[in-house]
C-alpha atoms as a printed R data frame, in Angstrom:
    type eleno elety resid chain resno      x       y       z
1   ATOM     1    CA   MET     A     1 15.730 286.311 227.288
2   ATOM     2    CA   GLU     A     2 16.519 282.558 226.613
3   ATOM     3    CA   ASN     A     3 16.385 282.536 223.035
4   ATOM     4    CA   MET     A     4 19.430 284.551 223.051
5   ATOM     5    CA   ILE     A     5 23.040 283.483 221.964
6   ATOM     6    CA   HIS     A     6 25.292 284.004 224.727
7   ATOM     7    CA   ILE     A     7 28.875 284.663 222.916
8   ATOM     8    CA   GLU     A     8 31.083 284.357 225.912
9   ATOM     9    CA   ILE     A     9 32.099 280.828 225.494
10  ATOM    10    CA   ALA     A    10 32.998 281.783 221.719
11  ATOM    11    CA   LEU     A    11 34.672 285.092 223.095
12  ATOM    12    CA   MET     A    12 36.660 283.091 225.191
13  ATOM    13    CA   GLY     A    13 37.781 279.853 223.187
14  ATOM    14    CA   LEU     A    14 38.722 282.108 220.583
15  ATOM    15    CA   ALA     A    15 40.987 284.222 222.541
16  ATOM    16    CA   ILE     A    16 42.764 280.879 223.813
17  ATOM    17    CA   HIS     A    17 43.007 280.071 219.905
18  ATOM    18    CA   ILE     A    18 44.652 283.105 219.032
19  ATOM    19    CA   LEU     A    19 46.967 282.801 222.148
20  ATOM    20    CA   ILE     A    20 48.137 278.936 221.241
21  ATOM    21    CA   TRP     A    21 48.222 278.857 217.695
22  ATOM    22    CA   ASP     A    22 49.126 282.744 216.808
23  ATOM    23    CA   LYS     A    23 50.568 284.522 219.482
24  ATOM    24    CA   LEU     A    24 52.561 282.046 221.615
25  ATOM    25    CA   PRO     A    25 54.486 280.683 218.445
26  ATOM    26    CA   GLU     A    26 55.664 284.106 218.207
27  ATOM    27    CA   TRP     A    27 56.910 284.708 221.794
28  ATOM    28    CA   GLY     A    28 60.421 283.224 221.423
29  ATOM    29    CA   THR     A    29 61.251 279.660 220.447
30  ATOM    30    CA   TRP     A    30 60.332 278.060 223.943
31  ATOM    31    CA   PHE     A    31 57.044 277.315 222.999
32  ATOM    32    CA   THR     A    32 58.097 275.640 219.859
33  ATOM    33    CA   LYS     A    33 60.391 273.682 221.589
34  ATOM    34    CA   LEU     A    34 57.950 272.698 224.336
35  ATOM    35    CA   ILE     A    35 55.424 271.317 221.442
36  ATOM    36    CA   ASN     A    36 58.604 269.819 219.464
37  ATOM    37    CA   PHE     A    37 59.025 268.108 222.953
38  ATOM    38    CA   LEU     A    38 55.206 266.686 223.116
39  ATOM    39    CA   PRO     A    39 55.005 262.956 222.400
40  ATOM    40    CA   LYS     A    40 53.740 262.474 218.275
41  ATOM    41    CA   PRO     A    41 50.147 262.126 219.103
42  ATOM    42    CA   LEU     A    42 50.067 265.115 221.098
43  ATOM    43    CA   ARG     A    43 52.553 267.030 218.559
44  ATOM    44    CA   THR     A    44 49.773 265.651 215.777
45  ATOM    45    CA   LEU     A    45 46.726 266.705 217.582
46  ATOM    46    CA   TYR     A    46 48.321 270.196 218.054
47  ATOM    47    CA   GLU     A    47 48.570 270.886 214.504
48  ATOM    48    CA   GLY     A    48 45.190 269.178 213.828
49  ATOM    49    CA   TRP     A    49 43.367 271.149 215.973
50  ATOM    50    CA   ARG     A    50 44.706 274.224 214.199
51  ATOM    51    CA   CYS     A    51 41.531 274.694 212.698
52  ATOM    52    CA   PRO     A    52 39.202 277.097 214.753
53  ATOM    53    CA   TYR     A    53 36.247 274.718 213.813
54  ATOM    54    CA   CYS     A    54 37.447 271.499 215.250
55  ATOM    55    CA   PHE     A    55 39.249 273.299 218.042
56  ATOM    56    CA   GLY     A    56 36.333 275.727 219.075
57  ATOM    57    CA   PHE     A    57 34.033 272.799 219.544
58  ATOM    58    CA   TRP     A    58 36.132 270.982 221.877
59  ATOM    59    CA   ILE     A    59 36.868 273.759 223.874
60  ATOM    60    CA   ALA     A    60 33.456 274.972 223.824
61  ATOM    61    CA   LEU     A    61 32.415 271.828 225.360
62  ATOM    62    CA   ALA     A    62 35.295 271.765 227.769
63  ATOM    63    CA   LEU     A    63 34.575 275.464 228.813
64  ATOM    64    CA   HIS     A    64 30.944 274.577 229.127
65  ATOM    65    CA   GLY     A    65 31.565 272.348 231.703
66  ATOM    66    CA   PHE     A    66 33.849 274.108 233.158
67  ATOM    67    CA   THR     A    67 31.663 277.512 233.303
68  ATOM    68    CA   GLY     A    68 27.892 276.082 232.876
69  ATOM    69    CA   VAL     A    69 27.470 278.787 230.569
70  ATOM    70    CA   TRP     A    70 25.554 277.820 227.224
71  ATOM    71    CA   THR     A    71 25.838 279.347 224.020
72  ATOM    72    CA   LEU     A    72 22.288 278.375 223.337
73  ATOM    73    CA   PRO     A    73 20.475 278.559 226.800
74  ATOM    74    CA   ILE     A    74 17.137 277.186 225.182
75  ATOM    75    CA   LEU     A    75 19.214 274.043 225.084
76  ATOM    76    CA   SER     A    76 19.646 273.682 228.679
77  ATOM    77    CA   ASP     A    77 15.867 272.641 228.779
78  ATOM    78    CA   VAL     A    78 16.784 269.549 226.613
79  ATOM    79    CA   THR     A    79 18.936 267.865 230.033
80  ATOM    80    CA   SER     A    80 15.612 266.989 231.319
81  ATOM    81    CA   ALA     A    81 15.216 264.344 228.907
82  ATOM    82    CA   GLY     A    82 17.992 262.149 230.906
83  ATOM    83    CA   ILE     A    83 21.473 261.679 230.533
84  ATOM    84    CA   PHE     A    84 20.662 261.095 226.214
85  ATOM    85    CA   GLY     A    85 19.011 264.772 226.770
86  ATOM    86    CA   VAL     A    86 22.460 265.880 228.690
87  ATOM    87    CA   ILE     A    87 24.762 264.349 225.464
88  ATOM    88    CA   VAL     A    88 22.773 266.034 222.640
89  ATOM    89    CA   SER     A    89 22.277 269.554 224.555
90  ATOM    90    CA   TRP     A    90 26.176 269.515 225.345
91  ATOM    91    CA   PHE     A    91 27.013 268.320 221.725
92  ATOM    92    CA   LEU     A    92 24.851 270.629 219.750
93  ATOM    93    CA   ASP     A    93 25.893 273.685 222.115
94  ATOM    94    CA   ALA     A    94 29.632 273.020 221.388
95  ATOM    95    CA   LEU     A    95 29.041 272.744 217.705
96  ATOM    96    CA   ALA     A    96 27.041 276.195 218.024
97  ATOM    97    CA   GLY     A    97 30.237 277.604 220.022
98  ATOM    98    CA   GLY     A    98 32.358 276.281 217.435
99  ATOM    99    CA   THR     A    99 30.801 277.522 214.831
100 ATOM   100    CA   LEU     A   100 30.826 280.865 216.507
101 ATOM   101    CA   ILE     A   101 34.544 280.726 216.924
102 ATOM   102    CA   TYR     A   102 35.144 279.159 213.177
103 ATOM   103    CA   PHE     A   103 33.239 282.613 211.916
104 ATOM   104    CA   ALA     A   104 34.960 285.192 214.608
105 ATOM   105    CA   SER     A   105 38.296 283.732 213.711
106 ATOM   106    CA   HIS     A   106 37.956 283.956 210.056
107 ATOM   107    CA   LEU     A   107 36.100 287.411 210.311
108 ATOM   108    CA   LEU     A   108 39.471 288.741 212.346
109 ATOM   109    CA   GLY     A   109 41.737 287.330 209.440
110 ATOM   110    CA   THR     A   110 39.713 289.089 207.037
111 ATOM   111    CA   LEU     A   111 39.897 292.488 208.935
112 ATOM   112    CA   SER     A   112 43.271 292.176 209.666
113 ATOM   113    CA   TRP     A   113 44.150 291.454 205.779
114 ATOM   114    CA   GLY     A   114 42.357 294.520 204.741
115 ATOM   115    CA   ALA     A   115 43.833 297.197 207.361
116 ATOM   116    CA   ALA     A   116 47.279 295.436 206.497
117 ATOM   117    CA   LYS     A   117 46.251 296.066 202.503
118 ATOM   118    CA   GLY     A   118 45.314 299.562 203.321
119 ATOM   119    CA   TYR     A   119 48.222 300.022 205.871
120 ATOM   120    CA   PHE     A   120 50.979 299.362 203.340
121 ATOM   121    CA   ALA     A   121 48.897 301.238 200.338
122 ATOM   122    CA   ALA     A   122 48.709 304.369 202.303
123 ATOM   123    CA   ARG     A   123 52.790 303.930 203.174
124 ATOM   124    CA   GLU     A   124 53.365 303.274 199.274
125 ATOM   125    CA   PHE     A   125 51.463 306.535 198.350
126 ATOM   126    CA   LYS     A   126 53.433 308.297 200.780
127 ATOM   127    CA   ALA     A   127 56.407 307.433 199.563
128 ATOM   128    CA   SER     A   128 55.614 307.867 196.011
129 ATOM   129    CA   PHE     A   129 55.591 311.622 197.220
130 ATOM   130    CA   ASN     A   130 58.969 311.652 198.740
131 ATOM   131    CA   ASN     A   131 60.715 309.735 195.546
132 ATOM   132    CA   HIS     A   132 58.685 312.572 193.592
133 ATOM   133    CA   ASP     A   133 60.175 315.281 195.507
134 ATOM   134    CA   ALA     A   134 64.040 313.857 195.717
135 ATOM   135    CA   LYS     A   135 63.842 313.590 191.626
136 ATOM   136    CA   GLU     A   136 62.877 317.117 191.257
């Protein structure tokens, strides 16, 4: 079981990314006003972290530190190599978490694009029957 990939960090990171960059800006104007109120370096950081991989690395690192959960549990053995081992293992684990967040974000985008395209095609197809009936 130790060679398994744990997706908990990636799932939490993806949920946070969706909340901050996709959902909160849609929930009224308060969030956008809050972002605009921030100092310029923090606004720049917010815009720069829109990338799921960049954000994914840092949130995976923070969530690992907060929860102690490893994306790749096999890396926990590297921590026995002292402080250098801790830094390398946390860095590699955050890279793995960021990669999973990046992949999942793009997978969701692809799936939602296909679902939306299918929805609109079905709507257009049904509307064509209504237009055909109205002409007769």
